[in-house]
ChimeraX commands (.cxc) that place a marker at each C-alpha (Angstrom):
marker #1 position 5.69,20.11,11.64 radius 0.5
marker #1 position 7.19,21.89,8.74 radius 0.5
marker #1 position 9.44,19.01,8.49 radius 0.5
marker #1 position 6.82,16.84,8.39 radius 0.5
marker #1 position 5.52,18.70,5.76 radius 0.5
marker #1 position 8.07,18.93,3.44 radius 0.5
marker #1 position 9.06,15.33,3.97 radius 0.5
marker #1 position 5.24,14.13,3.00 radius 0.5
marker #1 position 5.70,16.43,-0.08 radius 0.5
marker #1 position 8.64,15.06,-1.01 radius 0.5
marker #1 position 7.44,11.38,-0.47 radius 0.5
marker #1 position 4.30,12.16,-2.44 radius 0.5
marker #1 position 5.84,14.44,-5.21 radius 0.5
marker #1 position 8.79,11.42,-6.31 radius 0.5
marker #1 position 5.76,9.06,-6.90 radius 0.5
marker #1 position 3.35,11.85,-8.78 radius 0.5
marker #1 position 6.01,13.55,-10.38 radius 0.5
marker #1 position 8.70,10.96,-11.34 radius 0.5
marker #1 position 7.13,7.18,-11.20 radius 0.5
marker #1 position 3.46,8.24,-12.86 radius 0.5
marker #1 position 4.74,10.26,-15.34 radius 0.5
marker #1 position 6.46,10.34,-18.42 radius 0.5
marker #1 position 9.64,11.54,-16.61 radius 0.5
marker #1 position 9.93,7.98,-15.70 radius 0.5
marker #1 position 10.67,6.56,-19.18 radius 0.5
marker #1 position 13.19,9.66,-20.26 radius 0.5
marker #1 position 14.78,8.72,-16.55 radius 0.5
marker #1 position 14.93,5.04,-17.83 radius 0.5
marker #1 position 16.18,5.90,-21.01 radius 0.5
marker #1 position 19.58,7.85,-19.68 radius 0.5
marker #1 position 20.56,5.39,-16.93 radius 0.5
marker #1 position 18.39,2.33,-18.07 radius 0.5
marker #1 position 15.97,0.12,-16.10 radius 0.5
marker #1 position 17.97,-1.44,-13.53 radius 0.5
marker #1 position 19.81,1.39,-12.32 radius 0.5
marker #1 position 16.63,3.76,-11.86 radius 0.5
marker #1 position 14.74,0.98,-9.92 radius 0.5
marker #1 position 17.73,0.90,-7.71 radius 0.5
marker #1 position 18.35,4.60,-7.41 radius 0.5
marker #1 position 14.46,5.16,-7.29 radius 0.5
marker #1 position 14.03,2.59,-4.23 radius 0.5
marker #1 position 16.95,3.62,-2.22 radius 0.5
marker #1 position 15.41,7.14,-2.72 radius 0.5
marker #1 position 12.18,5.86,-1.64 radius 0.5
marker #1 position 13.66,4.14,1.45 radius 0.5
marker #1 position 15.40,7.52,2.27 radius 0.5
marker #1 position 12.30,9.62,2.41 radius 0.5
marker #1 position 10.47,6.97,4.35 radius 0.5
marker #1 position 12.93,7.73,6.97 radius 0.5
marker #1 position 13.05,11.04,6.96 radius 0.5
marker #1 position 9.26,11.18,7.22 radius 0.5
marker #1 position 9.32,8.57,9.85 radius 0.5
marker #1 position 11.80,10.77,11.83 radius 0.5
marker #1 position 9.63,13.96,10.86 radius 0.5
marker #1 position 6.53,12.36,12.49 radius 0.5
marker #1 position 8.04,11.39,15.34 radius 0.5
marker #1 position 9.51,14.71,16.06 radius 0.5
marker #1 position 6.28,16.39,14.98 radius 0.5
marker #1 position 3.92,14.40,17.24 radius 0.5
marker #1 position 2.26,16.64,19.89 radius 0.5
marker #1 position 2.75,19.40,18.67 radius 0.5
marker #1 position -0.10,20.01,15.91 radius 0.5
marker #1 position -3.93,20.51,16.80 radius 0.5
marker #1 position -5.80,17.56,17.60 radius 0.5
marker #1 position -9.01,17.59,14.90 radius 0.5
marker #1 position -10.78,14.25,16.85 radius 0.5
marker #1 position -10.70,12.15,19.58 radius 0.5
marker #1 position -12.28,8.37,19.78 radius 0.5
marker #1 position -12.71,6.29,22.74 radius 0.5
marker #1 position -9.87,3.86,23.72 radius 0.5
marker #1 position -11.74,1.11,22.62 radius 0.5
marker #1 position -11.98,1.74,19.04 radius 0.5
marker #1 position -8.60,0.03,19.41 radius 0.5
marker #1 position -10.17,-3.25,19.23 radius 0.5
marker #1 position -11.59,-1.93,15.62 radius 0.5
marker #1 position -8.16,-0.75,14.46 radius 0.5
marker #1 position -6.50,-3.98,15.36 radius 0.5
marker #1 position -9.30,-5.64,13.02 radius 0.5
marker #1 position -8.84,-3.06,10.26 radius 0.5
marker #1 position -4.78,-3.95,10.63 radius 0.5
marker #1 position -5.59,-7.87,10.14 radius 0.5
marker #1 position -7.77,-6.92,6.57 radius 0.5
marker #1 position -4.59,-4.35,5.95 radius 0.5
marker #1 position -2.22,-7.24,6.72 radius 0.5
marker #1 position -4.00,-9.90,4.64 radius 0.5
marker #1 position -4.13,-7.88,1.58 radius 0.5
marker #1 position -0.46,-6.89,1.63 radius 0.5
marker #1 position 1.05,-10.52,2.72 radius 0.5
marker #1 position -1.02,-12.72,0.52 radius 0.5
marker #1 position -0.59,-9.91,-2.43 radius 0.5
marker #1 position 2.92,-9.99,-2.05 radius 0.5
marker #1 position 3.38,-13.70,-2.08 radius 0.5
marker #1 position 0.89,-14.33,-4.75 radius 0.5
marker #1 position 2.41,-14.14,-8.66 radius 0.5
marker #1 position 0.98,-10.87,-10.20 radius 0.5
marker #1 position 1.41,-8.49,-13.49 radius 0.5
marker #1 position 1.29,-5.12,-10.82 radius 0.5
marker #1 position 4.17,-6.51,-8.63 radius 0.5
marker #1 position 7.38,-5.36,-9.77 radius 0.5
marker #1 position 9.48,-7.26,-12.41 radius 0.5
marker #1 position 6.00,-9.56,-12.60 radius 0.5
marker #1 position 5.02,-8.80,-15.98 radius 0.5
marker #1 position 5.06,-11.71,-17.06 radius 0.5
marker #1 position 2.41,-13.28,-14.44 radius 0.5
marker #1 position 0.44,-11.08,-17.00 radius 0.5
marker #1 position -0.53,-14.83,-18.75 radius 0.5
marker #1 position -1.24,-16.74,-15.65 radius 0.5
marker #1 position -4.51,-17.65,-14.51 radius 0.5
marker #1 position -6.37,-15.04,-12.50 radius 0.5
marker #1 position -6.65,-17.13,-8.76 radius 0.5
marker #1 position -6.94,-16.47,-5.02 radius 0.5
marker #1 position -6.11,-12.79,-3.83 radius 0.5
marker #1 position -6.40,-11.52,-7.72 radius 0.5
marker #1 position -9.75,-12.34,-7.56 radius 0.5
marker #1 position -10.54,-9.58,-5.03 radius 0.5
marker #1 position -8.20,-7.15,-6.19 radius 0.5
marker #1 position -4.96,-6.74,-8.72 radius 0.5
marker #1 position -3.70,-4.07,-6.47 radius 0.5
marker #1 position -3.71,-5.96,-3.13 radius 0.5
marker #1 position -0.33,-4.67,-1.72 radius 0.5
marker #1 position -1.39,-0.96,-2.42 radius 0.5
marker #1 position -4.97,-1.34,-1.21 radius 0.5
marker #1 position -3.12,-3.02,1.90 radius 0.5
marker #1 position -1.01,0.47,2.48 radius 0.5
marker #1 position -4.34,2.13,2.17 radius 0.5
marker #1 position -6.21,0.10,4.86 radius 0.5
marker #1 position -3.18,0.65,7.04 radius 0.5
marker #1 position -3.27,4.55,6.57 radius 0.5
marker #1 position -6.89,4.28,7.28 radius 0.5
marker #1 position -6.96,2.51,10.50 radius 0.5
marker #1 position -4.44,4.94,12.13 radius 0.5
marker #1 position -6.03,7.58,10.99 radius 0.5
marker #1 position -9.26,6.73,12.56 radius 0.5
marker #1 position -7.18,6.84,15.95 radius 0.5
marker #1 position -4.93,9.57,15.19 radius 0.5
marker #1 position -6.62,12.68,14.74 radius 0.5
marker #1 position -3.76,14.82,15.35 radius 0.5
marker #1 position -2.69,17.23,12.52 radius 0.5
marker #1 position 0.96,15.38,12.11 radius 0.5
marker #1 position -0.89,11.97,11.75 radius 0.5
marker #1 position -3.03,13.18,9.32 radius 0.5
marker #1 position 0.02,14.70,7.19 radius 0.5
marker #1 position 1.39,11.37,7.70 radius 0.5
marker #1 position -1.30,9.11,7.02 radius 0.5
marker #1 position -3.02,10.70,4.78 radius 0.5
marker #1 position -0.21,10.89,2.20 radius 0.5
marker #1 position 0.20,7.40,2.65 radius 0.5
marker #1 position -3.48,6.54,1.83 radius 0.5
marker #1 position -3.37,8.95,-1.44 radius 0.5
marker #1 position -0.60,7.19,-2.72 radius 0.5
marker #1 position -1.79,3.94,-2.18 radius 0.5
marker #1 position -5.05,4.71,-4.15 radius 0.5
marker #1 position -3.40,6.98,-6.69 radius 0.5
marker #1 position -0.16,4.19,-7.10 radius 0.5
marker #1 position -2.92,1.88,-8.60 radius 0.5
marker #1 position -4.37,4.08,-11.27 radius 0.5
marker #1 position -0.49,4.80,-12.14 radius 0.5
marker #1 position 0.53,0.87,-12.20 radius 0.5
marker #1 position -2.40,0.24,-14.19 radius 0.5
marker #1 position -1.47,2.87,-16.65 radius 0.5
marker #1 position 2.17,1.74,-16.91 radius 0.5
marker #1 position 1.47,-1.85,-17.39 radius 0.5
marker #1 position -1.02,-1.27,-20.23 radius 0.5
marker #1 position 1.14,0.76,-21.85 radius 0.5
marker #1 position 4.33,-1.81,-21.40 radius 0.5
marker #1 position 2.12,-4.82,-21.78 radius 0.5
marker #1 position -0.85,-3.61,-24.29 radius 0.5
marker #1 position -3.31,-6.55,-25.19 radius 0.5
marker #1 position -2.82,-8.76,-22.40 radius 0.5
marker #1 position -3.23,-6.22,-19.74 radius 0.5
marker #1 position -6.37,-5.53,-21.12 radius 0.5
marker #1 position -7.31,-8.88,-20.91 radius 0.5
marker #1 position -6.49,-8.87,-17.55 radius 0.5
marker #1 position -8.04,-6.13,-16.37 radius 0.5
marker #1 position -10.96,-7.27,-18.11 radius 0.5
marker #1 position -11.12,-10.41,-15.30 radius 0.5
marker #1 position -9.81,-8.57,-12.27 radius 0.5
marker #1 position -10.58,-5.13,-10.71 radius 0.5
marker #1 position -9.23,-2.39,-9.03 radius 0.5
marker #1 position -11.45,-1.77,-6.04 radius 0.5
marker #1 position -11.55,-4.53,-3.75 radius 0.5
marker #1 position -14.31,-7.37,-4.06 radius 0.5
marker #1 position -15.83,-5.42,-7.32 radius 0.5
marker #1 position -15.15,-8.32,-9.81 radius 0.5
marker #1 position -16.89,-10.76,-7.30 radius 0.5
marker #1 position -19.74,-8.36,-6.77 radius 0.5
marker #1 position -19.99,-7.66,-10.78 radius 0.5
marker #1 position -20.12,-11.42,-11.22 radius 0.5
marker #1 position -16.62,-11.80,-12.99 radius 0.5
marker #1 position -15.15,-13.30,-10.59 radius 0.5
marker #1 position -16.09,-16.06,-7.71 radius 0.5
marker #1 position -14.80,-15.65,-4.24 radius 0.5
marker #1 position -12.56,-18.45,-3.13 radius 0.5
marker #1 position -10.80,-18.27,0.14 radius 0.5
marker #1 position -9.32,-21.76,-0.09 radius 0.5
marker #1 position -7.13,-20.32,-3.01 radius 0.5
marker #1 position -5.43,-17.75,-1.22 radius 0.5
marker #1 position -3.24,-20.41,0.44 radius 0.5
marker #1 position -2.99,-21.82,3.77 radius 0.5
marker #1 position 0.54,-20.79,4.40 radius 0.5
marker #1 position -0.07,-17.29,3.01 radius 0.5
marker #1 position -2.60,-17.23,5.51 radius 0.5
marker #1 position -0.53,-18.15,8.42 radius 0.5
marker #1 position 2.10,-15.74,7.31 radius 0.5
marker #1 position -0.16,-12.79,7.04 radius 0.5
marker #1 position -1.87,-14.17,10.69 radius 0.5
marker #1 position 1.67,-14.50,12.41 radius 0.5
marker #1 position 2.69,-10.82,10.87 radius 0.5
marker #1 position -0.54,-9.12,12.29 radius 0.5
marker #1 position -0.07,-10.98,16.28 radius 0.5
marker #1 position 3.88,-10.30,15.89 radius 0.5
marker #1 position 2.80,-5.86,15.38 radius 0.5
marker #1 position -0.11,-6.49,17.60 radius 0.5
marker #1 position 2.19,-7.81,20.32 radius 0.5
marker #1 position 5.22,-5.46,19.58 radius 0.5
marker #1 position 3.75,-2.22,18.69 radius 0.5
marker #1 position 4.22,-0.74,21.81 radius 0.5
marker #1 position 7.60,-1.82,21.95 radius 0.5
marker #1 position 8.42,-0.52,18.52 radius 0.5
marker #1 position 6.77,2.48,18.26 radius 0.5
marker #1 position 5.79,3.35,22.19 radius 0.5
marker #1 position 2.23,3.08,21.76 radius 0.5
marker #1 position -0.11,0.07,22.76 radius 0.5
marker #1 position -1.91,-1.16,19.62 radius 0.5
marker #1 position -4.75,-2.71,22.09 radius 0.5
marker #1 position -6.68,-0.74,24.86 radius 0.5
marker link #1:1,2 radius 0.2
marker link #1:2,3 radius 0.2
marker link #1:3,4 radius 0.2
marker link #1:4,5 radius 0.2
marker link #1:5,6 radius 0.2
marker link #1:6,7 radius 0.2
marker link #1:7,8 radius 0.2
marker link #1:8,9 radius 0.2
marker link #1:9,10 radius 0.2
marker link #1:10,11 radius 0.2
marker link #1:11,12 radius 0.2
marker link #1:12,13 radius 0.2
marker link #1:13,14 radius 0.2
marker link #1:14,15 radius 0.2
marker link #1:15,16 radius 0.2
marker link #1:16,17 radius 0.2
marker link #1:17,18 radius 0.2
marker link #1:18,19 radius 0.2
marker link #1:19,20 radius 0.2
marker link #1:20,21 radius 0.2
marker link #1:21,22 radius 0.2
marker link #1:22,23 radius 0.2
marker link #1:23,24 radius 0.2
marker link #1:24,25 radius 0.2
marker link #1:25,26 radius 0.2
marker link #1:26,27 radius 0.2
marker link #1:27,28 radius 0.2
marker link #1:28,29 radius 0.2
marker link #1:29,30 radius 0.2
marker link #1:30,31 radius 0.2
marker link #1:31,32 radius 0.2
marker link #1:32,33 radius 0.2
marker link #1:33,34 radius 0.2
marker link #1:34,35 radius 0.2
marker link #1:35,36 radius 0.2
marker link #1:36,37 radius 0.2
marker link #1:37,38 radius 0.2
marker link #1:38,39 radius 0.2
marker link #1:39,40 radius 0.2
marker link #1:40,41 radius 0.2
marker link #1:41,42 radius 0.2
marker link #1:42,43 radius 0.2
marker link #1:43,44 radius 0.2
marker link #1:44,45 radius 0.2
marker link #1:45,46 radius 0.2
marker link #1:46,47 radius 0.2
marker link #1:47,48 radius 0.2
marker link #1:48,49 radius 0.2
marker link #1:49,50 radius 0.2
marker link #1:50,51 radius 0.2
marker link #1:51,52 radius 0.2
marker link #1:52,53 radius 0.2
marker link #1:53,54 radius 0.2
marker link #1:54,55 radius 0.2
marker link #1:55,56 radius 0.2
marker link #1:56,57 radius 0.2
marker link #1:57,58 radius 0.2
marker link #1:58,59 radius 0.2
marker link #1:59,60 radius 0.2
marker link #1:60,61 radius 0.2
marker link #1:61,62 radius 0.2
marker link #1:62,63 radius 0.2
marker link #1:63,64 radius 0.2
marker link #1:64,65 radius 0.2
marker link #1:65,66 radius 0.2
marker link #1:66,67 radius 0.2
marker link #1:67,68 radius 0.2
marker link #1:68,69 radius 0.2
marker link #1:69,70 radius 0.2
marker link #1:70,71 radius 0.2
marker link #1:71,72 radius 0.2
marker link #1:72,73 radius 0.2
marker link #1:73,74 radius 0.2
marker link #1:74,75 radius 0.2
marker link #1:75,76 radius 0.2
marker link #1:76,77 radius 0.2
marker link #1:77,78 radius 0.2
marker link #1:78,79 radius 0.2
marker link #1:79,80 radius 0.2
marker link #1:80,81 radius 0.2
marker link #1:81,82 radius 0.2
marker link #1:82,83 radius 0.2
marker link #1:83,84 radius 0.2
marker link #1:84,85 radius 0.2
marker link #1:85,86 radius 0.2
marker link #1:86,87 radius 0.2
marker link #1:87,88 radius 0.2
marker link #1:88,89 radius 0.2
marker link #1:89,90 radius 0.2
marker link #1:90,91 radius 0.2
marker link #1:91,92 radius 0.2
marker link #1:92,93 radius 0.2
marker link #1:93,94 radius 0.2
marker link #1:94,95 radius 0.2
marker link #1:95,96 radius 0.2
marker link #1:96,97 radius 0.2
marker link #1:97,98 radius 0.2
marker link #1:98,99 radius 0.2
marker link #1:99,100 radius 0.2
marker link #1:100,101 radius 0.2
marker link #1:101,102 radius 0.2
marker link #1:102,103 radius 0.2
marker link #1:103,104 radius 0.2
marker link #1:104,105 radius 0.2
marker link #1:105,106 radius 0.2
marker link #1:106,107 radius 0.2
marker link #1:107,108 radius 0.2
marker link #1:108,109 radius 0.2
marker link #1:109,110 radius 0.2
marker link #1:110,111 radius 0.2
marker link #1:111,112 radius 0.2
marker link #1:112,113 radius 0.2
marker link #1:113,114 radius 0.2
marker link #1:114,115 radius 0.2
marker link #1:115,116 radius 0.2
marker link #1:116,117 radius 0.2
marker link #1:117,118 radius 0.2
marker link #1:118,119 radius 0.2
marker link #1:119,120 radius 0.2
marker link #1:120,121 radius 0.2
marker link #1:121,122 radius 0.2
marker link #1:122,123 radius 0.2
marker link #1:123,124 radius 0.2
marker link #1:124,125 radius 0.2
marker link #1:125,126 radius 0.2
marker link #1:126,127 radius 0.2
marker link #1:127,128 radius 0.2
marker link #1:128,129 radius 0.2
marker link #1:129,130 radius 0.2
marker link #1:130,131 radius 0.2
marker link #1:131,132 radius 0.2
marker link #1:132,133 radius 0.2
marker link #1:133,134 radius 0.2
marker link #1:134,135 radius 0.2
marker link #1:135,136 radius 0.2
marker link #1:136,137 radius 0.2
marker link #1:137,138 radius 0.2
marker link #1:138,139 radius 0.2
marker link #1:139,140 radius 0.2
marker link #1:140,141 radius 0.2
marker link #1:141,142 radius 0.2
marker link #1:142,143 radius 0.2
marker link #1:143,144 radius 0.2
marker link #1:144,145 radius 0.2
marker link #1:145,146 radius 0.2
marker link #1:146,147 radius 0.2
marker link #1:147,148 radius 0.2
marker link #1:148,149 radius 0.2
marker link #1:149,150 radius 0.2
marker link #1:150,151 radius 0.2
marker link #1:151,152 radius 0.2
marker link #1:152,153 radius 0.2
marker link #1:153,154 radius 0.2
marker link #1:154,155 radius 0.2
marker link #1:155,156 radius 0.2
marker link #1:156,157 radius 0.2
marker link #1:157,158 radius 0.2
marker link #1:158,159 radius 0.2
marker link #1:159,160 radius 0.2
marker link #1:160,161 radius 0.2
marker link #1:161,162 radius 0.2
marker link #1:162,163 radius 0.2
marker link #1:163,164 radius 0.2
marker link #1:164,165 radius 0.2
marker link #1:165,166 radius 0.2
marker link #1:166,167 radius 0.2
marker link #1:167,168 radius 0.2
marker link #1:168,169 radius 0.2
marker link #1:169,170 radius 0.2
marker link #1:170,171 radius 0.2
marker link #1:171,172 radius 0.2
marker link #1:172,173 radius 0.2
marker link #1:173,174 radius 0.2
marker link #1:174,175 radius 0.2
marker link #1:175,176 radius 0.2
marker link #1:176,177 radius 0.2
marker link #1:177,178 radius 0.2
marker link #1:178,179 radius 0.2
marker link #1:179,180 radius 0.2
marker link #1:180,181 radius 0.2
marker link #1:181,182 radius 0.2
marker link #1:182,183 radius 0.2
marker link #1:183,184 radius 0.2
marker link #1:184,185 radius 0.2
marker link #1:185,186 radius 0.2
marker link #1:186,187 radius 0.2
marker link #1:187,188 radius 0.2
marker link #1:188,189 radius 0.2
marker link #1:189,190 radius 0.2
marker link #1:190,191 radius 0.2
marker link #1:191,192 radius 0.2
marker link #1:192,193 radius 0.2
marker link #1:193,194 radius 0.2
marker link #1:194,195 radius 0.2
marker link #1:195,196 radius 0.2
marker link #1:196,197 radius 0.2
marker link #1:197,198 radius 0.2
marker link #1:198,199 radius 0.2
marker link #1:199,200 radius 0.2
marker link #1:200,201 radius 0.2
marker link #1:201,202 radius 0.2
marker link #1:202,203 radius 0.2
marker link #1:203,204 radius 0.2
marker link #1:204,205 radius 0.2
marker link #1:205,206 radius 0.2
marker link #1:206,207 radius 0.2
marker link #1:207,208 radius 0.2
marker link #1:208,209 radius 0.2
marker link #1:209,210 radius 0.2
marker link #1:210,211 radius 0.2
marker link #1:211,212 radius 0.2
marker link #1:212,213 radius 0.2
marker link #1:213,214 radius 0.2
marker link #1:214,215 radius 0.2
marker link #1:215,216 radius 0.2
marker link #1:216,217 radius 0.2
marker link #1:217,218 radius 0.2
marker link #1:218,219 radius 0.2
marker link #1:219,220 radius 0.2
marker link #1:220,221 radius 0.2
marker link #1:221,222 radius 0.2
marker link #1:222,223 radius 0.2
marker link #1:223,224 radius 0.2
marker link #1:224,225 radius 0.2
marker link #1:225,226 radius 0.2
view
């Protein structure tokens, strides 16, 4: 458990204390944007691997804070489907909030961007929340709780960085879209047009969801279904 707490703390801090602060600008000024992105990506991957290994070692060692009936796995499967829709469709949609896609700020708002301008991060948040639903042990709270917190924080951090870098065009993009999923639609700023998501993007999301549902037991040692 101490190793898991350390890994989670480092994972959160490299995003809160580096990626989301002025320190990022200082580092970019020293090593350049490409080098910074490469080093930060490597550091993030390394910490995620560390976090996963520490979680595997800590599972079953902490107190169980809550339990749910086995049938709740059906609800979890539904939540993961929603999460993967956001993640996969979001990654396949041009979006100025995505890495190296700032130029998309001038494109018309369509598809997933009508729902949220941060689909990937909200997908991660829903993914983490779904896993927290089933796993009430302390190690899971540390792992998935940190993922959920960073998912929400990341949306605010990216908005601040893009607003500073892109100025008025991004302000206009923010005015037409919403951070919280479906908020712009509820407020009447955007219509909901499911067909704009693209059938091939939806098919890709379904394929990834089905593959993970089928292979979860083999990959992670725990069945995703009751």
